C-alpha positions as CSV (number, residue, x, y, z in Angstrom):
1,M,-4.9,-13.2,23.5
2,S,-1.7,-11.3,22.4
3,Q,0.1,-10.2,19.2
4,F,3.7,-10.4,18.1
5,I,4.0,-6.6,18.1
6,D,3.7,-4.0,20.9
7,W,1.8,-1.4,18.9
8,D,2.1,1.3,21.3
9,L,5.9,0.9,21.4
10,A,5.9,0.9,17.5
11,V,3.9,4.2,17.3
12,G,6.0,5.8,20.1
13,T,9.3,4.8,18.5
14,A,8.2,6.2,15.0
15,K,7.1,9.3,16.5
16,T,10.4,9.8,18.4
17,L,12.6,9.1,15.4
18,M,10.5,10.9,12.6
19,P,11.2,14.6,11.9
20,A,8.0,16.5,12.0
21,G,8.3,17.7,8.3
22,P,8.4,21.2,6.6
23,A,7.8,24.3,8.8
24,L,4.4,25.8,7.9
25,S,2.1,28.5,9.3
26,A,-1.3,27.4,10.5
27,K,-2.7,29.2,7.4
28,Q,-0.5,27.3,5.0
29,A,-1.1,23.9,6.8
30,A,-4.9,24.4,6.6
31,R,-4.8,25.3,3.0
32,I,-2.8,22.2,2.1
33,V,-5.3,20.0,4.2
34,E,-8.2,21.5,2.2
35,E,-6.4,21.0,-1.2
36,L,-5.7,17.4,-0.3
37,R,-9.3,16.8,0.7
38,I,-10.4,18.3,-2.6
39,A,-7.9,16.1,-4.5
40,A,-9.2,13.0,-2.7
41,G,-12.7,13.5,-4.2
42,Q,-11.4,14.4,-7.6
43,G,-9.0,11.4,-7.5
44,L,-11.9,9.0,-6.9
45,R,-13.8,10.4,-9.8
46,E,-10.6,10.1,-12.1
47,A,-10.0,6.6,-10.8
48,E,-13.6,5.6,-11.7
49,K,-13.5,7.2,-15.0
50,I,-10.3,5.5,-16.1
51,S,-10.5,2.1,-14.4
52,K,-14.2,1.6,-15.2
53,L,-14.7,0.5,-11.7
54,T,-17.3,2.3,-9.5
55,S,-17.6,2.9,-5.8
56,T,-20.8,2.7,-3.8
57,A,-19.4,2.1,-0.3
58,P,-18.6,4.9,2.1
59,S,-14.9,5.6,3.0
60,Q,-13.3,8.1,5.3
61,T,-10.5,10.4,4.2
62,L,-7.8,11.3,6.8
63,V,-5.3,13.9,6.2
64,V,-2.7,13.4,8.9
65,D,0.7,14.6,10.2
66,R,3.5,12.0,10.5
67,G,2.5,11.0,14.0
68,G,-1.1,10.4,13.0
69,W,0.2,8.5,10.0
70,A,2.2,6.1,12.2
71,K,-0.7,5.6,14.5
72,A,-3.1,4.9,11.5
73,V,-0.7,2.5,9.8
74,S,-0.1,0.6,13.0
75,Q,-3.9,0.3,13.3
76,N,-3.8,-1.2,9.9
77,F,-1.1,-3.6,10.7
78,A,-2.8,-4.7,13.9
79,A,-6.0,-5.4,12.0
80,M,-4.1,-7.6,9.5
81,L,-2.2,-9.8,11.9
82,P,-3.6,-12.6,13.9
83,E,-4.0,-12.6,17.8
84,L,-2.4,-15.5,19.5
85,P,-3.0,-17.3,22.8
86,H,0.6,-16.5,23.9
87,T,3.9,-14.9,22.7
88,P,7.2,-14.8,24.5
89,S,7.4,-11.5,26.5
90,A,10.4,-10.2,24.8
91,L,9.2,-10.6,21.2
92,P,6.5,-8.0,21.0
93,L,9.0,-5.3,22.4
94,I,11.6,-6.4,19.9
95,A,9.2,-6.5,17.0
96,G,7.4,-3.1,18.1
97,A,10.8,-1.3,18.2
98,E,11.7,-2.7,14.8
99,L,8.5,-1.8,13.3
100,G,8.7,1.7,14.8
101,A,12.1,2.3,13.3
102,V,10.7,1.0,9.9
103,L,7.7,3.4,10.2
104,S,10.0,6.4,11.2
105,I,11.7,5.9,7.7
106,L,8.5,5.2,5.7
107,G,6.8,8.1,7.3
108,T,9.2,10.5,5.5
109,R,8.8,8.7,2.2
110,V,5.3,7.3,1.8
111,L,2.7,9.8,0.5
112,G,-0.5,7.9,1.3
113,Q,-2.3,4.7,1.3
114,F,-5.7,3.2,1.2
115,D,-6.5,1.1,4.4
116,P,-9.1,-1.7,4.0
117,F,-8.3,-3.4,7.2
118,A,-8.8,-0.7,10.0
119,G,-11.0,1.4,7.6
120,P,-12.0,1.6,4.9
121,R,-10.2,4.8,4.9
122,L,-7.8,7.0,2.8
123,L,-4.7,8.3,4.5
124,L,-2.8,11.2,3.1
125,N,0.6,12.0,4.8
126,A,0.4,15.9,4.5
127,P,4.0,16.7,5.6
128,T,5.6,14.2,3.4
129,I,3.5,15.1,0.4
130,T,4.5,18.8,1.0
131,Q,8.2,18.1,1.5
132,I,8.4,15.8,-1.7
133,R,6.4,18.4,-3.7
134,G,8.9,21.0,-2.8
135,E,11.9,18.9,-3.4
136,L,10.7,18.1,-6.9
137,N,9.3,21.4,-7.6
138,L,5.9,20.1,-8.8
139,N,2.6,21.8,-9.3
140,A,0.8,21.2,-6.1
141,R,-2.7,20.5,-7.3
142,D,-1.5,18.3,-10.2
143,F,0.6,16.3,-7.7
144,Y,-2.1,16.0,-5.2
145,L,-4.5,14.7,-7.8
146,W,-1.9,12.1,-9.1
147,I,-1.3,10.8,-5.6
148,A,-5.1,10.6,-4.8
149,T,-5.9,8.9,-8.0
150,H,-3.4,6.1,-7.2
151,E,-4.9,5.6,-3.6
152,Q,-8.4,5.8,-4.6
153,T,-7.8,3.1,-7.2
154,H,-6.9,0.9,-4.3
155,R,-10.2,1.8,-2.8
156,L,-11.9,0.5,-5.9
157,Q,-9.9,-2.7,-6.1
158,F,-10.7,-3.7,-2.5
159,E,-14.4,-2.8,-2.9
160,H,-14.7,-5.0,-6.0
161,A,-12.5,-7.7,-4.7
162,P,-13.5,-8.0,-0.9
163,W,-11.8,-11.3,-0.9
164,I,-8.4,-9.9,-1.2
165,P,-8.0,-8.6,2.4
166,V,-9.4,-11.9,3.6
167,V,-6.7,-13.9,1.6
168,M,-3.9,-11.6,2.9
169,K,-5.1,-12.1,6.5
170,Q,-5.3,-15.9,6.0
171,I,-1.7,-16.0,4.5
172,L,-0.4,-14.0,7.3
173,A,-2.1,-16.1,10.0
174,E,-0.5,-19.1,8.2
175,V,2.8,-17.5,8.9
176,F,2.3,-16.5,12.4
177,E,-0.1,-19.0,14.2
178,P,1.9,-22.1,14.0
179,L,4.7,-20.4,15.7
180,G,2.7,-19.7,18.9
181,E,5.0,-20.1,21.9
182,K,7.8,-21.5,19.7
183,T,9.4,-18.3,18.6
184,N,11.7,-16.0,20.4
185,S,12.9,-13.9,17.5
186,M,12.0,-12.5,14.1
187,N,14.5,-15.0,12.6
188,D,12.0,-17.8,13.5
189,I,9.5,-16.0,11.4
190,G,11.9,-15.8,8.5
191,A,12.6,-19.6,8.8
192,R,8.8,-20.2,8.7
193,V,8.4,-18.0,5.6
194,K,11.0,-19.9,3.6
195,S,8.9,-23.0,4.0
196,M,5.9,-21.3,2.5
197,R,6.9,-20.6,-1.0
198,S,3.5,-21.0,-2.7
199,E,1.7,-18.8,-0.1
200,V,4.3,-16.1,-0.3
201,G,4.2,-16.4,-4.0
202,E,0.5,-15.7,-4.1
203,L,0.8,-12.6,-1.8
204,T,3.5,-11.4,-4.0
205,S,1.2,-11.7,-7.1
206,I,-1.6,-10.0,-5.3
207,M,0.5,-7.0,-4.2
208,S,2.1,-6.8,-7.6
209,V,-1.2,-6.6,-9.5
210,L,-2.8,-4.1,-7.0
211,E,0.3,-1.7,-7.2
212,G,0.8,-2.2,-10.8
213,H,-2.9,-1.4,-11.6
214,A,-2.9,1.7,-9.4
215,M,0.3,2.9,-11.1
216,V,-1.2,2.4,-14.6
217,V,-4.5,4.2,-13.7
218,M,-2.7,7.2,-12.0
219,N,-0.5,7.6,-15.1
220,D,-3.6,7.6,-17.4
221,V,-5.1,10.8,-15.9
222,S,-5.3,13.1,-18.9
223,S,-6.4,16.1,-16.9
224,I,-3.2,16.5,-15.1
225,A,-1.3,19.0,-17.4
226,S,2.1,18.4,-15.7
227,I,1.8,14.6,-15.5
228,K,5.0,13.9,-17.6
229,T,7.0,16.1,-15.3
230,I,5.6,14.5,-12.3
231,Q,6.3,11.0,-13.7
232,N,9.9,11.8,-14.7
233,R,10.9,13.5,-11.5
234,F,9.1,11.0,-9.3
235,T,10.6,8.1,-11.0
236,A,14.0,9.6,-10.7
237,R,13.5,10.0,-7.0
238,G,12.3,6.5,-6.3
239,K,9.3,4.5,-5.7
240,N,6.2,5.1,-3.6
241,R,5.5,1.8,-2.2
242,S,2.7,1.6,0.3
243,P,3.7,1.0,3.9
244,W,1.8,-2.3,4.2
245,A,3.5,-3.5,0.9
246,T,6.9,-2.4,2.0
247,W,6.6,-3.8,5.6
248,I,5.1,-7.1,4.6
249,G,7.8,-7.4,2.0
250,K,10.3,-7.0,4.7
251,L,8.6,-9.3,7.0
252,L,8.1,-12.1,4.4
253,G,11.7,-11.7,2.9
254,M,10.5,-10.0,-0.3
255,D,12.8,-7.0,0.0
256,A,14.8,-8.4,-2.9
257,K,11.7,-8.5,-5.1
258,A,11.1,-4.8,-5.4
259,R,11.0,-5.6,-9.2
260,Q,7.5,-7.3,-8.5
261,Y,5.9,-3.8,-8.6
262,E,7.3,-3.0,-12.0
263,R,6.3,-6.4,-13.1
264,G,2.8,-5.7,-12.0
265,A,2.7,-2.4,-13.9
266,K,4.0,-4.1,-17.1
267,F,1.4,-6.9,-16.7
268,V,-1.5,-4.4,-16.3
269,R,-0.3,-2.1,-18.9
270,H,-0.1,-4.9,-21.6
271,L,-3.5,-6.2,-20.8
272,V,-5.2,-2.8,-20.6
273,D,-3.8,-2.0,-24.0
274,E,-4.8,-5.5,-25.3
275,I,-8.4,-5.8,-23.8
276,G,-9.2,-2.5,-22.2
277,Y,-9.9,-1.6,-18.5
278,A,-13.4,-3.1,-18.5
279,E,-12.3,-6.5,-19.6
280,F,-9.3,-6.4,-17.4
281,N,-11.5,-5.9,-14.4
282,T,-12.7,-9.4,-14.4
283,I,-9.4,-10.1,-12.6
284,F,-10.9,-8.8,-9.4
285,S,-13.9,-11.2,-9.4
286,A,-12.2,-14.2,-8.1
287,R,-9.0,-15.3,-6.4
288,E,-8.3,-17.9,-9.2
289,L,-8.1,-15.1,-11.7
290,F,-5.0,-13.4,-10.3
291,P,-1.8,-14.4,-12.2
292,S,0.8,-16.9,-11.2
293,S,4.4,-15.7,-11.0
294,E,4.8,-17.1,-14.6
295,E,1.8,-15.3,-15.8
296,L,2.9,-12.0,-14.4
297,D,5.9,-12.0,-16.7
298,N,3.8,-13.3,-19.6
299,P,0.4,-11.8,-19.8
300,A,-0.5,-13.9,-22.9
301,L,-0.5,-17.0,-20.7
302,W,-2.9,-15.2,-18.3
303,L,-5.1,-14.4,-21.2
304,A,-5.1,-18.0,-22.5
305,R,-6.0,-19.4,-19.1
306,T,-8.8,-16.9,-18.3
307,R,-10.4,-16.4,-21.8
């Protein structure tokens, strides 16, 4: 069995191309790691309190450097994508180099993610968190808690909707498996995707709601004194899309749909204000309760269908 991607090459390429991050003493680095671990625990408690979801399943927290982040994310992708009886010899090398280049960029931008595929585990990218905190001149503990709350919200989502990773893997399998020995380039994958409008639309909807929900929860943390400053400066800097969301978006031709994540946040914000978090949480109970593309832009339609 083989995969479309040479994972060792992807990790090696990412490590080669990525800068290490801010120069820190061993004492400074150890303090940041400890503070991030503390924030991870606090973030779970905040996410539970705000979202009205609770966690009972164990999960690992990994505070990593950029090389460790690239390795962990590649393990996540490998667990998501199907294995195939055969792939053309050149394609895994091409795809591995391409993914490595993408990871080398993402590794300097993405702060963390929750991994339900090779985990469950929370990944916090310490050098990038440190770099962005310094660039934006933010309160460290507040910023760490804000990030951790977002990622721990994803933990709660996947725990309460275990069907989501299954569906995501099924859709990706539908993209890759029919190609088999027929593809020699990533362009063939793109052509396959264009014929799968409904499947790609469903994946877009799932990712939009997950990211939008986490954004709304993290911005409702009342215990973060400097939250308005964080929001304003971070929004001005750009979006923190998770690596799997970014790369799947690239792979499935959804780069032009970055607006999906803002759509997701507006959808969740409207419903939480209308019916509260506890009622909103019914959305995680079944695949059929996630919104269509039309409902994503009109939450009233979703309410009418599900109530």
